[in-house]
N, C-alpha and C positions, 0 to 999 in steps of 0.2 A: 467597414472601418479601414481607412488607409494606414500605411505604416506610421506616418507622423502622428495621426490621432491616437494610434495604439501606444506610441511612445509617451505622448503627453498624458494619456490615461494611466499608464504605469507610473509616471512621475507623481501624479495626483495621489495614487494609492500609497506609494512609498512615503510621501510627505504626510499624508493623513495618519499613517502609523506613527511617524515621528511626532506629530502634534499631539496625538493621543498619549504618547509616552512623555510629553512635555519636554521634548528635545528641540527647543525652539531654535537654537543657533544652528544646529545641523539642518533643520528644515529650511532656514533662511539661506544657507549656502547652496543647497540643492536647487531652490527656487530661483535664486539670483543667477545661477548658471543657465537654467532653462529659459529664463525670461530676459536674458542679457540683451536681446535685440530690441526690447521695449514693447514687444507685442506678445500676445499669447491669450489663451482662453481666460475668461473672467474667473472661473473657479480657482485657477492657480494664483491669480492676483489676490483673491480673497484669502487664500492660505498664507500668502506672503504678508498680508495685512495682520493676520493673527500672529504670525511669527514675530513681526516687528513689535506689535502691541504688547505681547506677553513679556518681551524683554525690556519694555519701557522706552522703546525707540519711537516716541509718539510723533515726532515731526515726519519721520519716514512713513509711519503707519497712516498719517493724515494724507500725505501725498498720494499713496496708493489708493486710499478710499475715495479721494477727490477724483482720481482718474476713473475709478469704477462708476461713480455717480454721473460723470460726464458721458461715459460710454453707454451706461444703462440708466437713464434718469428715472425710469419707472421702478427701479429696485429700491423699495422702501426700506428694507432692512439695511442696505448700504447707506442710505441717507440718514437713518437713525444712528448707525455706527459713526458716521462722519460728524453728526451733531455732538456726540459725546466726546470725540477727539477735540473738536473745536472748543467746546466749553471747558474741557480739562485744561486747555492751554490759555484760557481767558479770552478767547476770540468770541465775545458774546454776540456781536451783531449778527454774524452769519450763523453762529451756533444755535441761537434761539430760533432762527428761521427754519433751520433744518430739524430742530427738535419737534416741530409741529407734526412731523411724520411718524411720531411714536405710536399713533393709533392706527397705522396702516399695516402693522405687522400681524401675522397670523395669531400669535399668542397674546396680543394686546387688543385686538379688534373688539373683543367681548367687553372691554372696559369703556369703550367710547360711548358717550351719551349722544344719541341721535336726536338732535334738536331741530325743530322746524324753523327756528329763528336764526339769524346770522350771528356769527362770532364777532364780538367786539374787537376792533383792530386799533384802538387807541384814539379814536376820533371823539369830538364833543357830541354828546347825545342828550343834551339838557332837556329835561322834561320827560325823558323816557325811563324805562325800568331795565336795569342790567342785572342779570342773574350771574353771580360768581360762584362756582361750585368746585369743591375739591374732587380729587380723582384717584389718587394712588395711596401710598402708605401714610402713616401718621406723621413720620418725620418730614415728608414732603409738605403736608398741611401746615405743620408748625413753621417750616422754613419760609413758606410763601404767603402766609397770612400778613406778613409785613407790607405787602403791596396793595392791600385792599384800600387803605386810606388814599394812596396815590391814585388808584384807579377811580375813586370817587371824585377826587379833585380834577383829574384829567377829563373824565366823562361828563361830569355835572349831572349824572343820572341818579335816580332812586336805586340804591343798591340793596339787592336781596342776596344775602350770603348763605350758602348751603354747605354745611360740613357734616362729616360723619358724627354719629351720636356720641362716640367716645370723646371727641375733641370739642363738642359744642359748648360745654360749660366754660372752657378756657377761651374759646373764640368769642364768647359773649363780651369779654373785656378788651377786645381789640377795637381800634378806631376805624371809622370809614364805612360803616354799613348802616342801613335804615331798618332792615328786618333780618332776623336770623332764623333759619329753619334747619332741621336735622335731615340728613340724607334719607330718602325713603318716604318723606312726606310730600304731598303735592304742592309744588311752588305756585305762588300767585301768578297771574298773567305777566309776561315780560316781553320786551322788545328785542333785547340782545342777550347773549350769554358769553361767558369766558371761563375756561378752566383756570384754577389757581396757577397752574404751571405754564399756562399760556400768557399770563399777565406780563412776564418779563419781555416777551416778544412785542406785545401790544404797547408796552410802555417804553420800549427801546432801552431796557435796563443795561447799564454799563458797569464794569468792575469799579470804576472810579466813584460811582454813586453809592456804593455799599459802605457801611451797613445801613445807612438811613437812621431814622429815629429808633433809639434803643433805650430800654427794652420795649417790646411791643406786645408781649404777653405778661400776665400778672397772676401770681398765685392767689387763691381764695383766702382772704384774711382769717376766716373761721378755721379753715384747714391748717393754716400756718400755726395758729394758737394750739390746736389739737396736737400737732407734731412737735411743737416747742415743748409741751408738757411731756410728751412721750420720750423725747430724746434728752430731756434735762438730766444732768448729772453724769452723762457719758463722757469719758475722757476725750479731750480734743487733741489733735484734729480729728474731725469726722470726715470720712471719705466714702462717698457713694461708690458702689461697684456694680458694673454690668459687664459680663464676660461673653455673652452670646446674643446675637441678633435673631431675627426670625429664621427658623430652619428652612423656610420655603424660598428665601431670597436666593437669586441666581448665583451670587458670589459668596454665599454663607460659608462654604468650606474654607475659603481663604480669610474671611474677615472675623470669624468667631473663634473663641478659645474654650477650653474647659477650665473650671476653677483651679484645678491642680496646677495648671500652667502658670498661675499668678503667684507661685511660691516665692519668687524673688521680691515681691512687694510686702511680704509678711514681716514688717518692721515693728519692733517693740514701741509701745506708746501711741500707736495709731488705732483708732476705732473704725473698722470698716463696716459699712451698712450695705447689705446685699439688697439691691433694688431689682434684681433679675426676675423676669417673668417667663412663663412658658416651661417646657420640659427641663431646661437647664437649671431651673431654680432649685431642684431637688439636690443639686451638688452642694448647696450651702450647708447641708447636714455634716459634711466632712471637709472643713476648710483645710488649707495647707498648714502644716505644723507651724506654730508660733503666730498665726494670724488671728487677731481678735475680731471675730466676725459676728455681727448680729443680723440675722435674716429678717427683713421686713416684708418679704414677698407676699406672704399670706395676708398682711395687714393693708397692702396697697390695693384699693378697690377700683381706682380710676386714675386718670391723669391729673386730677386735682390733688390727689394724695401725693403723686410723684412730684408735682410742681412745688408743693409745700415742703417736702423733704429736701428738694434741690435748693430751696431758699435757705435751708438750715445748715447744709454741709459746707465744709471748707473747700471742697472740690469734688467733682464727679470724675471717676476714672472708668472709661467705657470703650468698648469696641464701637464701630460705626452702627448706631441704632437710633431709634426714635427718642430715647431720653437725652441723647446728645443735642438734638435739635431743640428739644424742649428747654434744656438748660441754656442753650445759646439764646433762644428767644426771650427767656426770662432775664438775661444778662448775668446768669450765674456762672461761676468758674467751671470749666469742663476740660479734661484732658482726654483726647481721643487717640486710641490705638489703631493705626491704619495699616492695612496690608500694602505690599509693594504696588499692586495694581488697585489703587483706590478709586472710589466713585468720583465722577467728574467734578462734583461740587467742592471737593477739597483741593482742587487745582494741583500744581506740581511743586515739589521741593520746598515749599514754605512751611514754617513751623507755627504760623498763625492762620486765622481764617478771616478774610474780609467780610464774611457774612456775620460773624460773631466775635466782637472784640475781646470777650473774656475767655476765649478758647485757646488751648495749646494743642498742637498736632505732633504726635510721636509716630514717625514713619518707619516701616521696614526698609532697610537699605537694599535688600535683595529678597526675592520670593521665599516665604517661609521663615524668615529670620526674626522670630519674635524675641529671642534672647536679648538682642541689643536694645530693642524697644523697651522691654521690661526693666533692663538695667538702667536705662535713662530715666524711666518713670520712678524707679526706686531712689535715684539721686534727687529727683525733684521732690519726692515725698519727704526725704530727710530735710531738705531746705524748707518745705512747708511746715514740718514739725518744729523746726527751730524758730521760724517766724511766729507761729502760733504761741509757742512757749514764751518767747520774748515779749509778745503782746500781752500775754496773761500776767507775766511778771511785772510789766509796766503798770497794768491796771491795779494789781495788788499793792504796788509801791505807792501809787497815787492815793489809794484808800487810806493808807497809813500816814 
């Protein structure tokens, strides 16, 4: 190893320690000095990308990742990172194209469906059979089921829609398919296939085309009646509450909370309904002081129950999780608590979501700053309480 390589290796090690300590700005300074000439080893540029991204410097992070992809086009991890940066900034055309590389990564290769048939690319295939299949989390399925009808119109094909068992009952009520099957069952013969999350690329989906037909998911009427009876008599407003996402999610440490963190929301006169599933549901036993909380976790058996409850509540307050996408697809109000580094689908800096018209986004202004987010939600809850009380008083007045 020559002296220059030894020096660069030492820089990499020092920066690696800074990144692990989350000293993003210090790492950026050191790397910018080292890479001032515009050249240098790709591992150092990757570190610079991380330092930029973690500070919310997305334009700079995108430039770095773009350069890496041009230098090493076969680096699939870089292409996937670039796709997320592009989509985050609303650059859908190129973003969807790069997003296709998500299945070439070591940790995602196991999820890829190895199909013998070609992937549908948006062309007319009238008279053929197109298998559209889900692929990732429940939230992804709920978000992209909106595109099935458009895929049917564009392709002219006989559509076989395959979704996970848990979402199949809700998917039954979407438009645009001819046959619905649950994942794990043998599909009928087909000519083309397309993942749900590859439909945006095939259809050339643009930001300006969102949200499309709303709502596109619908609660089961029988479940709605069941939950209307269950929740009857509870003081309004009714606010659904989800404070933690899946613990296996890559960004869960930053996106999830514990119930005790939500103490600022414990306002008198609001009935909170815990819709939390998973290990965090146990926290509902000890709600923050002053919070009127009814835990429904054990009574929620599937997404049909969740959908029915969401159609009953005045709003859902939730971290970034699948119930958020379900509420959005149903056209139900939802307030989403977002970490500073949010998922690409929430874009940047905006308080609304083009995907879901009934949604409000409450963002951390800096990493870890949930206090400001919760303070803003508490203000919005007071406004909701006043609006619900005023509406109730108006109804009572009309009756008399």
